[in-house]
TORKOL-4160 file (C-alpha; in steps of 0.2 Angstrom, whole numbers, padded with zeros to 4 digits, m for minus):
302
<pt num="1" X="m0083" Y="0045" Z="m0129"/>
<pt num="2" X="m0078" Y="0027" Z="m0118"/>
<pt num="3" X="m0059" Y="0027" Z="m0121"/>
<pt num="4" X="m0051" Y="0012" Z="m0124"/>
<pt num="5" X="m0066" Y="0007" Z="m0136"/>
<pt num="6" X="m0075" Y="0005" Z="m0151"/>
<pt num="7" X="m0088" Y="0016" Z="m0156"/>
<pt num="8" X="m0098" Y="0014" Z="m0171"/>
<pt num="9" X="m0111" Y="0029" Z="m0180"/>
<pt num="10" X="m0126" Y="0021" Z="m0189"/>
<pt num="11" X="m0128" Y="0038" Z="m0197"/>
<pt num="12" X="m0112" Y="0038" Z="m0204"/>
<pt num="13" X="m0106" Y="0022" Z="m0202"/>
<pt num="14" X="m0088" Y="0029" Z="m0197"/>
<pt num="15" X="m0078" Y="0022" Z="m0180"/>
<pt num="16" X="m0074" Y="0033" Z="m0168"/>
<pt num="17" X="m0055" Y="0028" Z="m0164"/>
<pt num="18" X="m0048" Y="0023" Z="m0146"/>
<pt num="19" X="m0036" Y="0036" Z="m0143"/>
<pt num="20" X="m0041" Y="0052" Z="m0131"/>
<pt num="21" X="m0031" Y="0067" Z="m0130"/>
<pt num="22" X="m0032" Y="0085" Z="m0123"/>
<pt num="23" X="m0022" Y="0101" Z="m0120"/>
<pt num="24" X="m0018" Y="0106" Z="m0102"/>
<pt num="25" X="m0015" Y="0119" Z="m0090"/>
<pt num="26" X="m0013" Y="0117" Z="m0071"/>
<pt num="27" X="m0008" Y="0130" Z="m0057"/>
<pt num="28" X="m0011" Y="0128" Z="m0039"/>
<pt num="29" X="m0028" Y="0136" Z="m0040"/>
<pt num="30" X="m0033" Y="0125" Z="m0053"/>
<pt num="31" X="m0046" Y="0111" Z="m0043"/>
<pt num="32" X="m0041" Y="0097" Z="m0052"/>
<pt num="33" X="m0027" Y="0099" Z="m0041"/>
<pt num="34" X="m0023" Y="0088" Z="m0026"/>
<pt num="35" X="m0011" Y="0086" Z="m0011"/>
<pt num="36" X="0005" Y="0075" Z="m0012"/>
<pt num="37" X="0005" Y="0063" Z="0000"/>
<pt num="38" X="0026" Y="0070" Z="0002"/>
<pt num="39" X="0025" Y="0086" Z="0000"/>
<pt num="40" X="0009" Y="0096" Z="0010"/>
<pt num="41" X="0015" Y="0110" Z="m0001"/>
<pt num="42" X="0015" Y="0100" Z="m0019"/>
<pt num="43" X="m0002" Y="0097" Z="m0029"/>
<pt num="44" X="m0007" Y="0082" Z="m0041"/>
<pt num="45" X="m0006" Y="0089" Z="m0060"/>
<pt num="46" X="m0008" Y="0068" Z="m0061"/>
<pt num="47" X="m0016" Y="0058" Z="m0050"/>
<pt num="48" X="m0005" Y="0040" Z="m0048"/>
<pt num="49" X="m0011" Y="0028" Z="m0058"/>
<pt num="50" X="m0011" Y="0015" Z="m0073"/>
<pt num="51" X="m0023" Y="0008" Z="m0089"/>
<pt num="52" X="m0020" Y="m0004" Z="m0103"/>
<pt num="53" X="m0016" Y="0012" Z="m0114"/>
<pt num="54" X="0001" Y="0021" Z="m0120"/>
<pt num="55" X="0000" Y="0039" Z="m0114"/>
<pt num="56" X="0012" Y="0052" Z="m0121"/>
<pt num="57" X="0015" Y="0069" Z="m0113"/>
<pt num="58" X="0021" Y="0084" Z="m0122"/>
<pt num="59" X="0025" Y="0098" Z="m0109"/>
<pt num="60" X="0023" Y="0117" Z="m0118"/>
<pt num="61" X="0026" Y="0128" Z="m0104"/>
<pt num="62" X="0030" Y="0125" Z="m0086"/>
<pt num="63" X="0035" Y="0111" Z="m0077"/>
<pt num="64" X="0031" Y="0098" Z="m0066"/>
<pt num="65" X="0038" Y="0081" Z="m0058"/>
<pt num="66" X="0035" Y="0068" Z="m0066"/>
<pt num="67" X="0034" Y="0050" Z="m0058"/>
<pt num="68" X="0034" Y="0034" Z="m0068"/>
<pt num="69" X="0037" Y="0015" Z="m0058"/>
<pt num="70" X="0046" Y="0025" Z="m0045"/>
<pt num="71" X="0061" Y="0036" Z="m0058"/>
<pt num="72" X="0055" Y="0052" Z="m0054"/>
<pt num="73" X="0062" Y="0069" Z="m0067"/>
<pt num="74" X="0058" Y="0087" Z="m0068"/>
<pt num="75" X="0050" Y="0090" Z="m0086"/>
<pt num="76" X="0050" Y="0105" Z="m0092"/>
<pt num="77" X="0043" Y="0114" Z="m0109"/>
<pt num="78" X="0049" Y="0104" Z="m0124"/>
<pt num="79" X="0050" Y="0087" Z="m0115"/>
<pt num="80" X="0041" Y="0071" Z="m0119"/>
<pt num="81" X="0034" Y="0060" Z="m0109"/>
<pt num="82" X="0029" Y="0041" Z="m0114"/>
<pt num="83" X="0021" Y="0030" Z="m0099"/>
<pt num="84" X="0017" Y="0010" Z="m0106"/>
<pt num="85" X="0003" Y="0001" Z="m0103"/>
<pt num="86" X="0001" Y="m0006" Z="m0085"/>
<pt num="87" X="0015" Y="0007" Z="m0080"/>
<pt num="88" X="0012" Y="0018" Z="m0065"/>
<pt num="89" X="0013" Y="0036" Z="m0068"/>
<pt num="90" X="0009" Y="0053" Z="m0057"/>
<pt num="91" X="0014" Y="0071" Z="m0057"/>
<pt num="92" X="0015" Y="0086" Z="m0047"/>
<pt num="93" X="0020" Y="0103" Z="m0044"/>
<pt num="94" X="0028" Y="0112" Z="m0028"/>
<pt num="95" X="0021" Y="0127" Z="m0026"/>
<pt num="96" X="0011" Y="0142" Z="m0030"/>
<pt num="97" X="0024" Y="0149" Z="m0042"/>
<pt num="98" X="0021" Y="0131" Z="m0052"/>
<pt num="99" X="0012" Y="0129" Z="m0068"/>
<pt num="100" X="0013" Y="0119" Z="m0081"/>
<pt num="101" X="0003" Y="0118" Z="m0098"/>
<pt num="102" X="0004" Y="0100" Z="m0109"/>
<pt num="103" X="m0003" Y="0091" Z="m0123"/>
<pt num="104" X="m0007" Y="0072" Z="m0120"/>
<pt num="105" X="m0013" Y="0057" Z="m0128"/>
<pt num="106" X="m0017" Y="0041" Z="m0124"/>
<pt num="107" X="m0022" Y="0028" Z="m0135"/>
<pt num="108" X="m0028" Y="0007" Z="m0135"/>
<pt num="109" X="m0015" Y="m0003" Z="m0146"/>
<pt num="110" X="m0025" Y="m0016" Z="m0144"/>
<pt num="111" X="m0038" Y="m0012" Z="m0153"/>
<pt num="112" X="m0026" Y="m0001" Z="m0165"/>
<pt num="113" X="m0017" Y="m0015" Z="m0167"/>
<pt num="114" X="m0019" Y="m0023" Z="m0187"/>
<pt num="115" X="m0009" Y="m0036" Z="m0186"/>
<pt num="116" X="m0016" Y="m0047" Z="m0173"/>
<pt num="117" X="m0003" Y="m0054" Z="m0161"/>
<pt num="118" X="0012" Y="m0049" Z="m0172"/>
<pt num="119" X="0019" Y="m0031" Z="m0175"/>
<pt num="120" X="0025" Y="m0019" Z="m0163"/>
<pt num="121" X="0008" Y="m0011" Z="m0158"/>
<pt num="122" X="0003" Y="m0030" Z="m0154"/>
<pt num="123" X="0018" Y="m0032" Z="m0141"/>
<pt num="124" X="0015" Y="m0015" Z="m0135"/>
<pt num="125" X="m0002" Y="m0020" Z="m0131"/>
<pt num="126" X="0002" Y="m0035" Z="m0124"/>
<pt num="127" X="0013" Y="m0025" Z="m0112"/>
<pt num="128" X="0029" Y="m0036" Z="m0119"/>
<pt num="129" X="0039" Y="m0020" Z="m0123"/>
<pt num="130" X="0049" Y="m0008" Z="m0112"/>
<pt num="131" X="0046" Y="0011" Z="m0117"/>
<pt num="132" X="0058" Y="0023" Z="m0114"/>
<pt num="133" X="0051" Y="0035" Z="m0101"/>
<pt num="134" X="0058" Y="0055" Z="m0105"/>
<pt num="135" X="0063" Y="0060" Z="m0120"/>
<pt num="136" X="0067" Y="0080" Z="m0128"/>
<pt num="137" X="0066" Y="0076" Z="m0144"/>
<pt num="138" X="0057" Y="0093" Z="m0152"/>
<pt num="139" X="0049" Y="0083" Z="m0168"/>
<pt num="140" X="0041" Y="0071" Z="m0155"/>
<pt num="141" X="0034" Y="0084" Z="m0144"/>
<pt num="142" X="0028" Y="0093" Z="m0161"/>
<pt num="143" X="0018" Y="0079" Z="m0166"/>
<pt num="144" X="0009" Y="0074" Z="m0151"/>
<pt num="145" X="0004" Y="0092" Z="m0150"/>
<pt num="146" X="m0004" Y="0090" Z="m0164"/>
<pt num="147" X="m0015" Y="0077" Z="m0158"/>
<pt num="148" X="m0028" Y="0088" Z="m0149"/>
<pt num="149" X="m0035" Y="0099" Z="m0161"/>
<pt num="150" X="m0039" Y="0083" Z="m0172"/>
<pt num="151" X="m0047" Y="0074" Z="m0158"/>
<pt num="152" X="m0057" Y="0091" Z="m0158"/>
<pt num="153" X="m0060" Y="0089" Z="m0176"/>
<pt num="154" X="m0070" Y="0073" Z="m0175"/>
<pt num="155" X="m0086" Y="0078" Z="m0185"/>
<pt num="156" X="m0092" Y="0061" Z="m0192"/>
<pt num="157" X="m0083" Y="0063" Z="m0210"/>
<pt num="158" X="m0069" Y="0051" Z="m0204"/>
<pt num="159" X="m0058" Y="0064" Z="m0210"/>
<pt num="160" X="m0051" Y="0067" Z="m0193"/>
<pt num="161" X="m0050" Y="0052" Z="m0187"/>
<pt num="162" X="m0041" Y="0045" Z="m0202"/>
<pt num="163" X="m0027" Y="0061" Z="m0198"/>
<pt num="164" X="m0028" Y="0056" Z="m0181"/>
<pt num="165" X="m0021" Y="0037" Z="m0186"/>
<pt num="166" X="m0008" Y="0044" Z="m0198"/>
<pt num="167" X="m0004" Y="0055" Z="m0184"/>
<pt num="168" X="m0001" Y="0041" Z="m0173"/>
<pt num="169" X="0006" Y="0028" Z="m0184"/>
<pt num="170" X="0020" Y="0045" Z="m0186"/>
<pt num="171" X="0024" Y="0044" Z="m0167"/>
<pt num="172" X="0025" Y="0029" Z="m0165"/>
<pt num="173" X="0038" Y="0029" Z="m0181"/>
<pt num="174" X="0046" Y="0042" Z="m0171"/>
<pt num="175" X="0050" Y="0034" Z="m0155"/>
<pt num="176" X="0056" Y="0018" Z="m0164"/>
<pt num="177" X="0068" Y="0028" Z="m0175"/>
<pt num="178" X="0074" Y="0036" Z="m0158"/>
<pt num="179" X="0077" Y="0018" Z="m0150"/>
<pt num="180" X="0061" Y="0022" Z="m0136"/>
<pt num="181" X="0057" Y="0002" Z="m0138"/>
<pt num="182" X="0065" Y="m0012" Z="m0130"/>
<pt num="183" X="0060" Y="m0031" Z="m0126"/>
<pt num="184" X="0056" Y="m0036" Z="m0109"/>
<pt num="185" X="0062" Y="m0053" Z="m0102"/>
<pt num="186" X="0052" Y="m0068" Z="m0101"/>
<pt num="187" X="0054" Y="m0063" Z="m0079"/>
<pt num="188" X="0043" Y="m0049" Z="m0080"/>
<pt num="189" X="0030" Y="m0058" Z="m0089"/>
<pt num="190" X="0020" Y="m0064" Z="m0070"/>
<pt num="191" X="0020" Y="m0046" Z="m0066"/>
<pt num="192" X="0014" Y="m0039" Z="m0082"/>
<pt num="193" X="0000" Y="m0053" Z="m0080"/>
<pt num="194" X="m0006" Y="m0049" Z="m0062"/>
<pt num="195" X="m0005" Y="m0031" Z="m0068"/>
<pt num="196" X="m0018" Y="m0036" Z="m0084"/>
<pt num="197" X="m0028" Y="m0045" Z="m0075"/>
<pt num="198" X="m0029" Y="m0030" Z="m0060"/>
<pt num="199" X="m0035" Y="m0017" Z="m0075"/>
<pt num="200" X="m0047" Y="m0028" Z="m0082"/>
<pt num="201" X="m0055" Y="m0032" Z="m0066"/>
<pt num="202" X="m0055" Y="m0013" Z="m0061"/>
<pt num="203" X="m0063" Y="m0007" Z="m0076"/>
<pt num="204" X="m0078" Y="m0023" Z="m0075"/>
<pt num="205" X="m0083" Y="m0020" Z="m0060"/>
<pt num="206" X="m0080" Y="m0003" Z="m0051"/>
<pt num="207" X="m0099" Y="0003" Z="m0058"/>
<pt num="208" X="m0106" Y="m0014" Z="m0044"/>
<pt num="209" X="m0102" Y="m0019" Z="m0026"/>
<pt num="210" X="m0084" Y="m0025" Z="m0022"/>
<pt num="211" X="m0082" Y="m0039" Z="m0012"/>
<pt num="212" X="m0068" Y="m0051" Z="m0004"/>
<pt num="213" X="m0078" Y="m0066" Z="m0013"/>
<pt num="214" X="m0079" Y="m0056" Z="m0029"/>
<pt num="215" X="m0061" Y="m0053" Z="m0027"/>
<pt num="216" X="m0056" Y="m0072" Z="m0024"/>
<pt num="217" X="m0067" Y="m0078" Z="m0039"/>
<pt num="218" X="m0056" Y="m0068" Z="m0051"/>
<pt num="219" X="m0037" Y="m0070" Z="m0043"/>
<pt num="220" X="m0033" Y="m0088" Z="m0036"/>
<pt num="221" X="m0026" Y="m0082" Z="m0019"/>
<pt num="222" X="m0029" Y="m0082" Z="m0001"/>
<pt num="223" X="m0035" Y="m0064" Z="0004"/>
<pt num="224" X="m0020" Y="m0062" Z="0014"/>
<pt num="225" X="m0007" Y="m0065" Z="m0001"/>
<pt num="226" X="m0017" Y="m0055" Z="m0011"/>
<pt num="227" X="m0019" Y="m0040" Z="m0002"/>
<pt num="228" X="0002" Y="m0042" Z="m0001"/>
<pt num="229" X="0003" Y="m0045" Z="m0019"/>
<pt num="230" X="m0007" Y="m0029" Z="m0021"/>
<pt num="231" X="0002" Y="m0018" Z="m0011"/>
<pt num="232" X="0017" Y="m0024" Z="m0019"/>
<pt num="233" X="0013" Y="m0019" Z="m0037"/>
<pt num="234" X="0001" Y="m0005" Z="m0034"/>
<pt num="235" X="0009" Y="0004" Z="m0018"/>
<pt num="236" X="m0007" Y="0005" Z="m0010"/>
<pt num="237" X="m0022" Y="m0008" Z="m0003"/>
<pt num="238" X="m0032" Y="m0013" Z="m0013"/>
<pt num="239" X="m0048" Y="m0005" Z="m0007"/>
<pt num="240" X="m0040" Y="0011" Z="m0007"/>
<pt num="241" X="m0035" Y="0008" Z="m0028"/>
<pt num="242" X="m0051" Y="0003" Z="m0031"/>
<pt num="243" X="m0057" Y="0023" Z="m0022"/>
<pt num="244" X="m0047" Y="0031" Z="m0032"/>
<pt num="245" X="m0050" Y="0022" Z="m0049"/>
<pt num="246" X="m0070" Y="0026" Z="m0046"/>
<pt num="247" X="m0064" Y="0045" Z="m0042"/>
<pt num="248" X="m0055" Y="0045" Z="m0059"/>
<pt num="249" X="m0069" Y="0039" Z="m0069"/>
<pt num="250" X="m0082" Y="0052" Z="m0058"/>
<pt num="251" X="m0070" Y="0065" Z="m0064"/>
<pt num="252" X="m0070" Y="0060" Z="m0081"/>
<pt num="253" X="m0089" Y="0058" Z="m0080"/>
<pt num="254" X="m0088" Y="0075" Z="m0074"/>
<pt num="255" X="m0077" Y="0084" Z="m0087"/>
<pt num="256" X="m0089" Y="0076" Z="m0101"/>
<pt num="257" X="m0106" Y="0075" Z="m0098"/>
<pt num="258" X="m0115" Y="0082" Z="m0109"/>
<pt num="259" X="m0130" Y="0084" Z="m0101"/>
<pt num="260" X="m0133" Y="0089" Z="m0084"/>
<pt num="261" X="m0128" Y="0075" Z="m0069"/>
<pt num="262" X="m0134" Y="0075" Z="m0051"/>
<pt num="263" X="m0119" Y="0071" Z="m0039"/>
<pt num="264" X="m0129" Y="0056" Z="m0033"/>
<pt num="265" X="m0130" Y="0050" Z="m0052"/>
<pt num="266" X="m0113" Y="0051" Z="m0053"/>
<pt num="267" X="m0108" Y="0042" Z="m0037"/>
<pt num="268" X="m0119" Y="0027" Z="m0043"/>
<pt num="269" X="m0113" Y="0028" Z="m0061"/>
<pt num="270" X="m0095" Y="0024" Z="m0052"/>
<pt num="271" X="m0102" Y="0014" Z="m0040"/>
<pt num="272" X="m0104" Y="0021" Z="m0024"/>
<pt num="273" X="m0122" Y="0017" Z="m0015"/>
<pt num="274" X="m0119" Y="0029" Z="m0001"/>
<pt num="275" X="m0117" Y="0047" Z="m0005"/>
<pt num="276" X="m0109" Y="0052" Z="0010"/>
<pt num="277" X="m0095" Y="0040" Z="0011"/>
<pt num="278" X="m0092" Y="0047" Z="m0009"/>
<pt num="279" X="m0090" Y="0066" Z="m0005"/>
<pt num="280" X="m0079" Y="0061" Z="0011"/>
<pt num="281" X="m0069" Y="0047" Z="m0003"/>
<pt num="282" X="m0069" Y="0062" Z="m0016"/>
<pt num="283" X="m0065" Y="0078" Z="m0005"/>
<pt num="284" X="m0048" Y="0066" Z="0004"/>
<pt num="285" X="m0043" Y="0065" Z="m0014"/>
<pt num="286" X="m0046" Y="0080" Z="m0024"/>
<pt num="287" X="m0045" Y="0093" Z="m0010"/>
<pt num="288" X="m0063" Y="0099" Z="m0012"/>
<pt num="289" X="m0081" Y="0092" Z="m0013"/>
<pt num="290" X="m0088" Y="0087" Z="m0030"/>
<pt num="291" X="m0099" Y="0101" Z="m0029"/>
<pt num="292" X="m0087" Y="0113" Z="m0027"/>
<pt num="293" X="m0075" Y="0101" Z="m0040"/>
<pt num="294" X="m0090" Y="0102" Z="m0053"/>
<pt num="295" X="m0094" Y="0121" Z="m0050"/>
<pt num="296" X="m0076" Y="0127" Z="m0050"/>
<pt num="297" X="m0072" Y="0114" Z="m0068"/>
<pt num="298" X="m0088" Y="0124" Z="m0074"/>
<pt num="299" X="m0098" Y="0106" Z="m0075"/>
<pt num="300" X="m0117" Y="0106" Z="m0079"/>
<pt num="301" X="m0128" Y="0096" Z="m0064"/>
<pt num="302" X="m0144" Y="0098" Z="m0060"/>
């Protein structure tokens, strides 16, 4: 399923929701972990990224270091992490003794919003609400941990989808009762608009060649100012952000492909025309080659 997009089944006429949910566990030996740039012995659980979805994480066992917009916390079993749309977030574990298990889900509030430009979901979708990053509310954690099972139960009947929607609104209501939401000031609007446009650009163009001519056709800045602005918002150069975005898409393909795929096909699907460059970038970011990663994860390849 493509996260953040409706897909309608012709057979059943139902709608698969723009919600994605999984239960995950990580330890040092897990191939999905990559090195944290600030500490050679550390490993990423969640690489730095942002998206237009709200993301909620409930830690069920172990611990990890979570960073949301520069605010770093050690989160442990019972803790909840909440990343608002367009908020940069990441997580890592420290050493071989550390491991973590957590449930999470992402939801595209824009596509779930029933009231157009009104209501709490519309404010979330437009990134006009600040979201408390951390909580240790047991009820909220329990609600989040129910989502992965419902996500797996989708069978075309619509029953699981209805249950997911009900659960989603229960979670949002619980967050509201806990005081997790507050309106942003107007001074944040320019930054939000840039991040929103940046996300849209990456989503639209990551599968094809990206040149400065293309960038300047979408952003009204000269190259020098654009580079400074991008690094100011995302903490890294534009083309590094693009490469990391493409690799995350490749990992998603590896995890979700229902049919065997050649690595060259995966590279092409995420915008790499040069297989060796794809392999080198993958190795640098993930710590192993694409073939090693797919073998370790049990992904089906030709």
